[in-house]
N, C-alpha and C positions, 0 to 999 in steps of 0.2 A: 552435409549438414548433420550435426548431432542434436538428437531430440532433447537432450538435457539443456541445451543452450537456446532452444526455440521458445519464444514467448507464447503464452496462451495455454490454458489448462484444459484437460479433458476429464469428464466425469460420467458416471454410469446412469444417474437418474435422468429421466425425461422431464424437461421443464414443464410446469403445469400450463403455461400460457402459449405453448407451441401446439397449434392445431393440426399441422401437417408434418409429415416425417422429415422432409428436407430441412425445415426450420429447426426441428428438434435436433437433428444430427449435426447441423452446422453450429448450433450452440454447444452441444455436448462435446463436439470434436475440436473446439477451439478455432473455428473458422471466422466467426463474426462476434462483434461486441455491440450490444445495443447502446446507442447514444441518446436518441430521442425518438419520438413516435415516427416510425417509418424511416429512420436514419441509422445506419450501422457503420462501424469501422471494420476493416478487413484485417485479420491476422495473416501471418505469412503463408499458411496453407492455402487459403482462398486466393490470396494475391498471386501465388504461383499458378493456380488453376485459371484465373481470369486472364493472366498474361498469355497463357497458351491459347486460350480462346481468341484473344485479340490478335495473336499472330496468325491464326487460321483465317480470321476475318480479313486481315490486311492482305494476306496472300491471295485470297479469292477476289477481293475488291481490286487489287492491282491487276489480276488476270483479266478483268473486264474493263481495263483501261481507266480505272479510278485513280485520282490524284489526291493524296492526303493533304488536308489543310487543318487549321485549328481556328475555331471561332471563339469569341469571348463568352464567358459564363454570364457576365452582366452586360445587358444590352440597353441602349436608349429606348425609352418608351415611344419615341417618335418613329422608330422603325416599325413597331407594331401598330402604330396609328396609321402608317402608310398602307398596311395590308388590311386594316380594319379589325384586326384581332385584339387590339388593346382593349376594346370595349366588348367585343362579341364573346371572347373567352371568359369563363367565369372565374371563381375564386381560386381555382387550381393554379392560375398564373400569379406568381408572387410579384407584386408591384411595390415600389418604394421610391423615395426621393433622396438625392445626395445632399450634401451640405449647402449647395447653391440652389436647391429647390427643383433641380432637373429631375424629370420622371425617368425611372429605370425599371427594368424587369430582370428576373432571373430566367435564363433561357430554359424552357421545357422542350423546345424543338427549335430548329434553326433555319426554317425556310426564308425568313426575312433577312437573316444574316448572310445566307448563301446568295440571294439576289443582290444584296448590297455589295458583296465582295466582287462579283463579276459583271455587274451591269455596265460599268465604264469600259471594261476590257472587251466584252463580247459584243461589240457594236457592228460587226460585219458577219455575214453568213459564212465567211471563210474560217471563222473561229470555232464553228460548230461541227459535230456535237462534242460534248465533254461531260465528264462526271467528276465531282469533288466529294470527298467524304472526310469525316473526322471521327475520332473515338474520344469522348469527352464526358465530363460530369454535367448532369442536368438536374433541375429541381422542378418538381410538380407537386403542388400542395394538395396531395391526394386526401380526399375526405375521410376514407376509411382504410388506412394502410393495414396490411395483415399478412400473415403467412411468410414471415421472414423477408427474403429477397424477392418473393413473387410479386408483392404489391408494396412499393416503397415510395417515399417522397424524393429522396436523393438517389441517383442511380447513374451508372456509366453506360453510355449508349454509343453504338456506331450509327450515325445517320449520314446518308448519302443523298446527293441531289444531282440529277442529270438535266442537261439543257439541250434542246433539239430545235430544228427548223421545221419539222413536220410531225404530225400525229403518227404517221407510218414509221418514221425513224424512232420515235419514242416507244411505240409498240414493239419494234424489233429489239430495242435495247432492254426494255422491260422484261422480255422473255430471257435475255441473257442473264440478267440479275436473278430472275426466278430460278434458273438452273444453278447459278452460283450459290444461292441460298440452300438449295438441295444439297450441294456439295459441302457447304459449311456445316450443316446439321449432321450429315453423314460422317464427316471427319471428327466432329465433336462427340460422336458415339451414339447419336439418336437418329438413325436413318428413317425411323418410322414417322417422323414429323410429316404432317399432311398440310397442303395448301388448301385453304377454303376461301370462298368468296366472302367479302366483308363489307361493312359500312365504312365510308371514308371519314365520317365524323367531322371534327373541327379541322382536319387536314384539307378537306375539300377534294375535288376531283371526281371523276366518274367511275373509274375502274380501280379496284383495290383487292388485295389478297392478304390474308393472315396465315402465318405458318403455325400450326397448332400441334402440340404434343398432347395426345389424348391420355388423360389420367383422371381418376376421381377427385384428385386434389385441385384440379383446374377450376378457374373462376368463370370461364366462358362456356356457354352452351353451344354445342355444334350439332347441326342437322346433317345426318349422313344417310344416304339412301342405300338400302340393302340390295337393290336390284341394278343400280347403275353407279357411275363414278361421281355422282353429285355430292358435294360437300359445301356447306356454307355456315358462317356464324349465324346464330339464331337472330341476331339483330338485323341481318341483311336477307335472310331467307324469306322468299315469297310464301305466303300462306294461301294454299289452294284449297278451296272448299267445294263440296258438292251439296247443294241445298236440296235435299229430298224431303218434300213436305210429308211429315208423319201425320199431320192433322189436316183435315179438309178446311177450306175457308169457313170461318164462323162469324157470328155476329159480335161486334165490338161490345163488350159487357164490362161494366165496372164491378169489381168483386172485392169484398172486404177481406184483407189478408193481414190480420193483426200480428205483430211481432215477427214478421218474415222479411228481413232486410237483405238476406243473402240469396243468391240464385238457388243454392241447394235447398234452403228453407222454403222458398216460393215453389220450387218444383215439387217438393214433397207435399206441401200443403195442398196444391192444386192437382197433384198426380199428373204432372206434365213433364215430358222429357226435356232435359236441359237444352237440347238442340232447338227446341221451340220456345226458347225464352230470349229476351233481349236485355242485355246487361249495359248499364251506364257506368262508365269510369270517368271521374271528374278530376280535372287538373286546373292549374292556374298558370298564366304566362308569367315568367320571371320579370318581364319588363314592366308590366302594369297591373299584375294580379287579376287580369280579366279571366273569367272562367272559360274553360275548354271542356266540352262534354263529348266523349267518344263512345258511341254505341256499337256494340258487337254482339255476336251470338253468345249465348250464355255459357257454352262449353269452351270458349276461347278466352285468351288473355290479351290485353292491349300490349303491343310492342312500342315502348316509349321512344325508342330510337326512330322507328318509322314515323311515329306521330310528330316528333320534333322536326324531322326532315321535311315532312309535309307542310308543317306550319312555318318552317324557317324561323322558329322561335324556341328558346329554352323554356321548359315548363317544370312544374313541381306539383306534387300531390296537393290537392285542394284542401283548404280548411272551409268547411261549410258553416258559414256564420249566419246568425239570425238576421233576417231581412234580405238575404241574397236571392230569395226566390226558389232555392233548391232544397229538396228534402232528401237527406241521405237514406239510401235504401229504397226509395220510392220514385226516383227520377226516371222519366220515360220520354219518348219522342213526341207522343200525342199531346197536343195543346200545351206544349212547352213554351212558356212565355218569359222573355227576358233577353238582355243583351249578352248572349253567349255565342261562342264559336262552337258550332256543332259539326261533328264528323261522323259519318256512317261507314262502318266497315262493310266490305262487299259480302261478308258472310250473311248479311241480312237480306241480300237481294233474292227475290223470288220465293220468299217464305210467306205464305198467306195466312198463317194462323200462329201468332206469337203471344206470349205473355210478357207484359212490360209494365214498368212503373206508371202510376196514374198521376204523379205530381201532387198527390194528396196523401197525407200521413195515414198509413195503415191500409192503403188500397192499391190494387193493380188492375190492369185491363187484361181480359182474355179476348181471343179472336182478333187481335190487332194485325193489320196487313199494311206493310210499308207502301205498296203501290196504291191501295184504295184509300188509306187514311192519312197518308202524308203526300202522296203524289210522286212525281219524278224528282229524284235527288241524285246528287253525284256521290258515287261510292268510291272508297279508297281502301287499299290494303294496309291496315294498321294493326293487324293481329299477329300474334306469335304462331309460328308453325309448331305443331305438337307431335308427340310420339305417335307413330303409326299414321301420321298424316300423309297427304298426297305429295309425291315428289314433284317439284317444279320442272324437272328435266324429263323423266320418263313417264310421269303422270300415274305412277302406281302407288298404292297406299303402303309405302315401304320405308318411311322415315324413322330413324332412330335418333334419339337425342342423347348425346354424350357430353362429358365434361372435358375441357382441354385448357392447357396453358399456352397463351400466345407468346411465342419465342422470337417472332419476327413479323414484319409487315412491309408491304410495298404498295405504292400508290401511283396512279397516273394523274398527276395534278392538273395537267393542261396549262392554261394561261392564267389561272386564278391569281397567282402571286406576281407574275411578270406584268400583267395588266394593272393590277392594283398599285404596283410600285413603279410603273412606267419604265420597265426595262424593254428596250427595243433595239433592233438591228436592221441594217440595210440588206435586203436580199439581192440576188444577182441582177434583178431588174431595177434596182435603186429604190425599191419600195420599203417603207418602214413596217416591220412586223414584230409581233410579240413572240418570243421563244416559248416553246412548250416544255414543261418540266415533269420530271418524275422524282419520287422520294422513296427512300429505302432504309428501314431501321431494324436494328437488332439490339436488345438489351443484354449486356454482357453478364451482369450479375444474375439476372433472371434466368439466362440460359444455363449458367452453372447450377443454380438451384433446381431448375427443371430436370437437368440430367440426374442430379442427386435424387430427385423425387421418384424417378423410374429405374434408377440403377443403384439399388441398395438392398440389404437384407436386414435381419433383426439386429445385426452387430454394428452396421455402419455403412457408409457409401462404398460402392464398387465402381471406382472411377474408370472410364475408358482410358486406355493407355495414352491416347493422344492428348488428353488434358489432365491426366493424373498429376498430383503435385510432385511426386517422385516416382521413378520407375520401379525401384527396389527398396524394400524396407528390411534392414539388417538388424536382427535381434541378438544380443549377447546375453545368454542366460548364465548366471553366476559370474558376474564381472569380477568378483573377488578371487576367482580361480585364475592364477597367472597364465596357465596354458590356454584357457578359453579366451582370456583378454588378448593375448598375443595373436592368436589365430584370427579373432574377430577384427582386431585393428589392421592386420595385414590384408584381410579380405576387403575391408573398407577402402584401404588405399588402392587395392587392385581394381575394384569396381570403378572408382573414380578415374584411374588411369585409362581404363577401357572405355571411358566416355559415358558410363551409365549414371543416371541421376539417382542418388542414394540418400536415404535418411537413416541414420545410425543411432540405435537405441542402446547405449552402454550404461544406462542408469542402474543403480543398485536397488532394484525393485523386484517384486514377486513376478514370476512368469505370467500369471493371470492378468496382472496390470499391464505388463508389456504387450501381451497379445491383444488385449482389449483396446489399447491405444493404437496398435497397428491397424486393427479393424476400422477404427474411427477415422484414421488418416486415409486408408483405402488404396494404398499403392498396389499395383497389379501383382507384383511378385514379392514374396517374403522369403528371406534366408534366415534360418535359425542356427546359431552356433551354441552348443551346450556340451557339458562334460560327457554325457552319455554318448552323444554322437561322435565327439572327438576321439573317444576311446576306440572307435572303429575308423578313424580318419575320414569321417563323413560330416556333412551338414544336411539339414533338412531344407528342402525347397518346396514351396507351396504357392498356389494362386489365391488371390484375395476372394474369388468366388467359391472357394472350397472344392473346386472340381479336381484339382491336382494336388497331390501330396506325395513327394518322393524323396529319396536320398541320393546324394551325389558325392563323389569323392571330393575332398576339399580342394584338390588341385584343379578339378574341372568345374568348380562351383560357378565361376563367372560365365563360361560358355553355356553351362546348363541353365543359368538364370536368363541369359540372353535368348536361348532357344525357347524357353517357356514364355518369355515376353513376346516373342513373335506370334505365339499361338493365342495370346490374350486379345480380346476385342478392343 
């Protein structure tokens, strides 16, 4: 490939709207073109990278007995009605009607399509187990797309679905895919990806893991224990608290606290530690706008995923309207009157002296005791684990919160979809049973962006050789010099004959422009042909990561480049 003929421009300036490095580099390097909010076209450089990622994925999915299929992008709404997700999934599911008025959706995930494909075929236990997968475009109407390919609305994804006759068989296969994912990320050049426990969300199921690449640019918060191997997405991490009463049980007292609506303001006004305050966080159910009040210890935050899972309802931040009976900043559990759903976090259990809202404008109670003033209540874990919190595994205060990019996920779905869609088979005893499912996803474009995020320097991406768009970048300095042009052309032909992927820059541009573009393209090995080097019958061979820069006889340039390529990661 000659760079002069390749579409897409490269430029030096960082775009102002690119908040993370991978987005900026992909725009600067001519990888992506913005089409609409969260929607991008891919230029040839990125298409070559994603094609290599897809090849790795296919090889590893085939190695665990996967069978590649292809589902439609557009699906009938009736399929999603069978599973119940047509109404349970929010506005991220794109719904529309065809010219005949039939309801359709754009597939954002394909559990329904997978069941529909095989439920007539897999009617006997003898057909199990099996796994089907696809690599295909999906659309999710993400509310806040950002960070280039990290969070988009349209994306290419590998999604796989396995079917089993027992939970044990699913668990065994789940582990095989888990190991296959580790191999995929290692082959893609990011072996440091870590599997963490996660929340199953709208996918359903009981056991799930996310594969996280830790980086400050990540959107997910990960709880990692410094003392053991515990790792979990903050959405799923259990919040362990030790309620040590700092204050003796006191008398319930109504205290005027003007202008103190936040926990910090109340604590400062009353000279009270935040661990001895009770915080109210108010939501409304999406279904009917009924108020949901979650009470937790003042130093903790509500985990909305946990709360949603507990309620089995989607919720949103509340709008406190006049006449609703609630007073923002002064809501508390004592003498709370109204038709509300009230949740008590277990961080409030066994604290005998709390400060809480009095449900009166400008007033709080001191000396509040849950057991004495409310009585027996059911407590739930609806708070976020926090930095230096207690590890749910080893029970040591050793939790660190890090950021990460989710590059893959796996779920044990169980019978959620097969039951809902009435997929059954005859077992060996002639009994009708529901098959057990697993689901396994990897976002192809997001994976490419994630690799770029952690494999770059100030000049551009440093692509791992397994997914680099080209293996060798050949630069011809002073293309107007006949000797240089002839030598570079001959080297280009020889590299291709030897089976090396090469991008050839024979443009009549300044060396600085040529080298800057080479850095933005990020091939592992660069060969530079110039008049100065040719005078000594040599070419310059260097690595993209700047760790190697050497001279080689022009006759041995190809084997020297191949040898350097072997040493590249």
